[in-house]
TORBA-763277 format. One record per residue (C-alpha): x, y, z; residue number from 1. Coordinates in steps of 0.25 Angstrom, whole numbers, plus 5000, padded with zeros to 4 digits. Layout:
! residues N
<lumkol <X,Y,Z>,NUM> ...
//
This chain:
! residues 299
<lumkol <4909,4954,4940>,1> <lumkol <4916,4954,4926>,2> <lumkol <4906,4963,4920>,3> <lumkol <4906,4972,4932>,4> <lumkol <4921,4973,4932>,5> <lumkol <4920,4977,4917>,6> <lumkol <4910,4987,4920>,7> <lumkol <4919,4993,4931>,8> <lumkol <4930,4993,4921>,9> <lumkol <4922,5002,4911>,10> <lumkol <4918,5011,4923>,11> <lumkol <4933,5012,4927>,12> <lumkol <4937,5015,4913>,13> <lumkol <4927,5027,4913>,14> <lumkol <4931,5032,4926>,15> <lumkol <4946,5032,4923>,16> <lumkol <4944,5039,4909>,17> <lumkol <4935,5050,4916>,18> <lumkol <4944,5052,4929>,19> <lumkol <4958,5049,4923>,20> <lumkol <4964,5045,4936>,21> <lumkol <4979,5045,4937>,22> <lumkol <4979,5032,4945>,23> <lumkol <4970,5021,4951>,24> <lumkol <4972,5016,4965>,25> <lumkol <4965,5004,4969>,26> <lumkol <4963,4996,4982>,27> <lumkol <4956,4984,4977>,28> <lumkol <4942,4979,4976>,29> <lumkol <4935,4974,4963>,30> <lumkol <4930,4988,4959>,31> <lumkol <4944,4993,4957>,32> <lumkol <4948,4982,4947>,33> <lumkol <4941,4989,4935>,34> <lumkol <4947,5002,4939>,35> <lumkol <4961,4997,4939>,36> <lumkol <4959,4990,4926>,37> <lumkol <4953,5003,4920>,38> <lumkol <4965,5011,4925>,39> <lumkol <4975,5001,4919>,40> <lumkol <4968,5002,4906>,41> <lumkol <4969,5017,4906>,42> <lumkol <4983,5017,4911>,43> <lumkol <4980,5023,4924>,44> <lumkol <4990,5018,4935>,45> <lumkol <4983,5008,4945>,46> <lumkol <4987,5006,4959>,47> <lumkol <4982,4995,4969>,48> <lumkol <4983,4995,4984>,49> <lumkol <4981,4981,4990>,50> <lumkol <4977,4982,5005>,51> <lumkol <4977,4968,5009>,52> <lumkol <4987,4957,5011>,53> <lumkol <4980,4949,5000>,54> <lumkol <4975,4954,4986>,55> <lumkol <4961,4955,4981>,56> <lumkol <4957,4951,4967>,57> <lumkol <4954,4965,4963>,58> <lumkol <4968,4970,4966>,59> <lumkol <4975,4958,4960>,60> <lumkol <4967,4961,4947>,61> <lumkol <4970,4976,4948>,62> <lumkol <4985,4974,4951>,63> <lumkol <4987,4969,4936>,64> <lumkol <4983,4984,4932>,65> <lumkol <4990,4991,4943>,66> <lumkol <5003,4999,4943>,67> <lumkol <5006,4996,4957>,68> <lumkol <4999,4988,4969>,69> <lumkol <5001,4993,4983>,70> <lumkol <5001,4983,4994>,71> <lumkol <4997,4985,5009>,72> <lumkol <5004,4972,5013>,73> <lumkol <5017,4966,5006>,74> <lumkol <5009,4952,5006>,75> <lumkol <5000,4957,4995>,76> <lumkol <5012,4957,4985>,77> <lumkol <5009,4943,4981>,78> <lumkol <4996,4946,4974>,79> <lumkol <5001,4957,4965>,80> <lumkol <5012,4959,4955>,81> <lumkol <5025,4962,4962>,82> <lumkol <5030,4973,4954>,83> <lumkol <5017,4981,4956>,84> <lumkol <5015,4978,4971>,85> <lumkol <5020,4988,4981>,86> <lumkol <5019,4987,4997>,87> <lumkol <5014,5000,5002>,88> <lumkol <5006,4997,5014>,89> <lumkol <4992,5002,5016>,90> <lumkol <4985,5015,5016>,91> <lumkol <4982,5019,5031>,92> <lumkol <4974,5030,5038>,93> <lumkol <4982,5041,5044>,94> <lumkol <4973,5040,5056>,95> <lumkol <4979,5027,5059>,96> <lumkol <4991,5035,5065>,97> <lumkol <4983,5046,5071>,98> <lumkol <4978,5046,5086>,99> <lumkol <4965,5054,5086>,100> <lumkol <4963,5063,5098>,101> <lumkol <4948,5063,5100>,102> <lumkol <4936,5054,5099>,103> <lumkol <4929,5044,5107>,104> <lumkol <4938,5032,5103>,105> <lumkol <4950,5040,5106>,106> <lumkol <4945,5043,5120>,107> <lumkol <4943,5028,5121>,108> <lumkol <4957,5024,5117>,109> <lumkol <4963,5035,5126>,110> <lumkol <4955,5029,5138>,111> <lumkol <4960,5015,5134>,112> <lumkol <4974,5020,5133>,113> <lumkol <4974,5023,5148>,114> <lumkol <4973,5008,5152>,115> <lumkol <4980,5003,5139>,116> <lumkol <4992,4997,5147>,117> <lumkol <4983,4988,5155>,118> <lumkol <4972,4986,5145>,119> <lumkol <4976,4986,5130>,120> <lumkol <4968,4992,5119>,121> <lumkol <4962,4983,5109>,122> <lumkol <4955,4988,5096>,123> <lumkol <4945,4978,5090>,124> <lumkol <4939,4981,5076>,125> <lumkol <4932,4972,5066>,126> <lumkol <4935,4983,5055>,127> <lumkol <4926,4995,5051>,128> <lumkol <4913,4986,5051>,129> <lumkol <4917,4979,5064>,130> <lumkol <4917,4964,5065>,131> <lumkol <4905,4957,5072>,132> <lumkol <4913,4945,5075>,133> <lumkol <4924,4953,5082>,134> <lumkol <4914,4962,5089>,135> <lumkol <4907,4949,5095>,136> <lumkol <4920,4944,5099>,137> <lumkol <4923,4956,5107>,138> <lumkol <4910,4956,5113>,139> <lumkol <4911,4942,5118>,140> <lumkol <4925,4945,5125>,141> <lumkol <4922,4960,5129>,142> <lumkol <4921,4957,5144>,143> <lumkol <4935,4951,5145>,144> <lumkol <4941,4959,5134>,145> <lumkol <4940,4972,5142>,146> <lumkol <4945,4966,5154>,147> <lumkol <4959,4966,5148>,148> <lumkol <4958,4976,5136>,149> <lumkol <4953,4989,5131>,150> <lumkol <4945,4987,5118>,151> <lumkol <4940,4996,5106>,152> <lumkol <4931,4988,5097>,153> <lumkol <4926,4993,5084>,154> <lumkol <4913,4986,5081>,155> <lumkol <4908,4991,5068>,156> <lumkol <4893,4995,5066>,157> <lumkol <4887,4981,5063>,158> <lumkol <4872,4983,5063>,159> <lumkol <4869,4969,5062>,160> <lumkol <4876,4964,5075>,161> <lumkol <4876,4978,5082>,162> <lumkol <4890,4975,5088>,163> <lumkol <4893,4989,5093>,164> <lumkol <4880,4990,5101>,165> <lumkol <4882,4976,5107>,166> <lumkol <4896,4978,5110>,167> <lumkol <4893,4991,5117>,168> <lumkol <4882,4984,5125>,169> <lumkol <4893,4974,5129>,170> <lumkol <4902,4985,5134>,171> <lumkol <4891,4991,5143>,172> <lumkol <4891,4977,5150>,173> <lumkol <4906,4978,5153>,174> <lumkol <4909,4984,5167>,175> <lumkol <4912,4999,5168>,176> <lumkol <4926,4995,5172>,177> <lumkol <4929,4990,5158>,178> <lumkol <4919,4996,5148>,179> <lumkol <4929,5007,5144>,180> <lumkol <4939,4996,5139>,181> <lumkol <4930,4993,5128>,182> <lumkol <4926,5003,5117>,183> <lumkol <4917,4998,5105>,184> <lumkol <4915,5007,5093>,185> <lumkol <4909,5005,5079>,186> <lumkol <4920,5012,5072>,187> <lumkol <4933,5018,5073>,188> <lumkol <4935,5031,5065>,189> <lumkol <4948,5031,5056>,190> <lumkol <4953,5043,5064>,191> <lumkol <4952,5035,5077>,192> <lumkol <4959,5022,5073>,193> <lumkol <4973,5027,5074>,194> <lumkol <4971,5030,5089>,195> <lumkol <4965,5016,5091>,196> <lumkol <4976,5009,5083>,197> <lumkol <4987,5016,5090>,198> <lumkol <4982,5014,5104>,199> <lumkol <4977,5000,5103>,200> <lumkol <4985,4988,5108>,201> <lumkol <4978,4977,5099>,202> <lumkol <4969,4977,5087>,203> <lumkol <4959,4966,5085>,204> <lumkol <4951,4965,5072>,205> <lumkol <4950,4962,5057>,206> <lumkol <4962,4962,5048>,207> <lumkol <4959,4970,5036>,208> <lumkol <4970,4976,5028>,209> <lumkol <4969,4990,5034>,210> <lumkol <4968,4985,5048>,211> <lumkol <4980,4976,5047>,212> <lumkol <4988,4987,5040>,213> <lumkol <4985,4997,5052>,214> <lumkol <4988,4986,5062>,215> <lumkol <5001,4983,5056>,216> <lumkol <5005,4998,5054>,217> <lumkol <5003,5001,5068>,218> <lumkol <5009,4988,5073>,219> <lumkol <4997,4985,5082>,220> <lumkol <4994,4971,5087>,221> <lumkol <4981,4964,5082>,222> <lumkol <4972,4952,5082>,223> <lumkol <4966,4951,5068>,224> <lumkol <4953,4944,5066>,225> <lumkol <4952,4943,5050>,226> <lumkol <4940,4942,5043>,227> <lumkol <4940,4928,5037>,228> <lumkol <4932,4930,5024>,229> <lumkol <4940,4941,5018>,230> <lumkol <4945,4940,5004>,231> <lumkol <4957,4930,5003>,232> <lumkol <4957,4931,5019>,233> <lumkol <4964,4944,5018>,234> <lumkol <4961,4948,5032>,235> <lumkol <4968,4936,5037>,236> <lumkol <4980,4939,5028>,237> <lumkol <4981,4953,5033>,238> <lumkol <4981,4948,5048>,239> <lumkol <4992,4938,5045>,240> <lumkol <5001,4949,5041>,241> <lumkol <5000,4956,5054>,242> <lumkol <5001,4943,5061>,243> <lumkol <5014,4940,5054>,244> <lumkol <5019,4953,5059>,245> <lumkol <5015,4950,5074>,246> <lumkol <5005,4961,5074>,247> <lumkol <4992,4952,5074>,248> <lumkol <4986,4939,5078>,249> <lumkol <4975,4933,5069>,250> <lumkol <4962,4928,5075>,251> <lumkol <4954,4921,5065>,252> <lumkol <4939,4926,5065>,253> <lumkol <4935,4911,5066>,254> <lumkol <4943,4909,5079>,255> <lumkol <4938,4923,5085>,256> <lumkol <4932,4921,5099>,257> <lumkol <4933,4931,5111>,258> <lumkol <4942,4921,5118>,259> <lumkol <4952,4920,5107>,260> <lumkol <4952,4935,5104>,261> <lumkol <4954,4938,5119>,262> <lumkol <4966,4927,5119>,263> <lumkol <4972,4933,5107>,264> <lumkol <4971,4947,5113>,265> <lumkol <4978,4943,5126>,266> <lumkol <4989,4935,5118>,267> <lumkol <4992,4947,5110>,268> <lumkol <4994,4956,5122>,269> <lumkol <5003,4946,5129>,270> <lumkol <5012,4943,5117>,271> <lumkol <5025,4951,5115>,272> <lumkol <5024,4956,5101>,273> <lumkol <5036,4958,5092>,274> <lumkol <5034,4964,5078>,275> <lumkol <5043,4968,5067>,276> <lumkol <5041,4983,5065>,277> <lumkol <5049,4985,5053>,278> <lumkol <5042,4973,5046>,279> <lumkol <5028,4978,5050>,280> <lumkol <5031,4992,5045>,281> <lumkol <5036,4987,5032>,282> <lumkol <5022,4981,5029>,283> <lumkol <5014,4992,5036>,284> <lumkol <5018,5005,5030>,285> <lumkol <5012,5019,5034>,286> <lumkol <5015,5026,5021>,287> <lumkol <5007,5017,5011>,288> <lumkol <5000,5029,5005>,289> <lumkol <5014,5036,5001>,290> <lumkol <5019,5023,4996>,291> <lumkol <5007,5021,4987>,292> <lumkol <5008,5036,4982>,293> <lumkol <5023,5034,4979>,294> <lumkol <5020,5021,4971>,295> <lumkol <5010,5028,4963>,296> <lumkol <5020,5040,4960>,297> <lumkol <5010,5050,4967>,298> <lumkol <5020,5055,4977>,299> 
//
């Protein structure tokens, strides 16, 4: 690894001398370390953006050569030099605040909205690749879940377990009366997610940095099932941030069962939720891009 890093440093020095960049913007990962060091050696300003509540080794090393470190969450400040660290929030997709007017998933949501007062809409997702554990849990509770709720499930496209195909078969076994209440899909297009987020009553899924930020920004309720083997348990810490703000409940993957998930879903809809909007909006800002550009003296 040491020799590969030295090789990367040599390559980075060559790239910088050829391209002559005005600045370097890094979001972490081991491949970025040589470039940040090379930038510092060539007196090119280095800026880092840390997306999670924790900090990886790459960003910790690169922070020594950085002019400023931009943070998605204030909690990350403890890992970096205080004079360099600036809380800016996370960069977000503009589509998050847009409601698409056409498309199959849009038609599904619009149909569900007609009965939303009696049957709340739940969006379940295991991330872009899906989650076999979460998909299996939904399959096992599907018959009674659709008796009380409307569900959109993003399964991913796992070729080993064929979750999407199996879940579709389960849907066909439901009575015609409730089939429309369940919509499985392999993927949600970036242009469609804003429409789902705005109209859903509850999110159930993983607690990656981007998902947590989007949920916090929109002040939506969530049940978060963090991946237990992530670096420094970062998904658990991301989820804890939303839990402290009374936006989410954490259900550890090791305790995930159809019955427990169903109980938590019911409990959330029965509870009266009180949130501190100003506190949430201070952490989850919409204008991270502008703040970052200002800190880099670009605008």
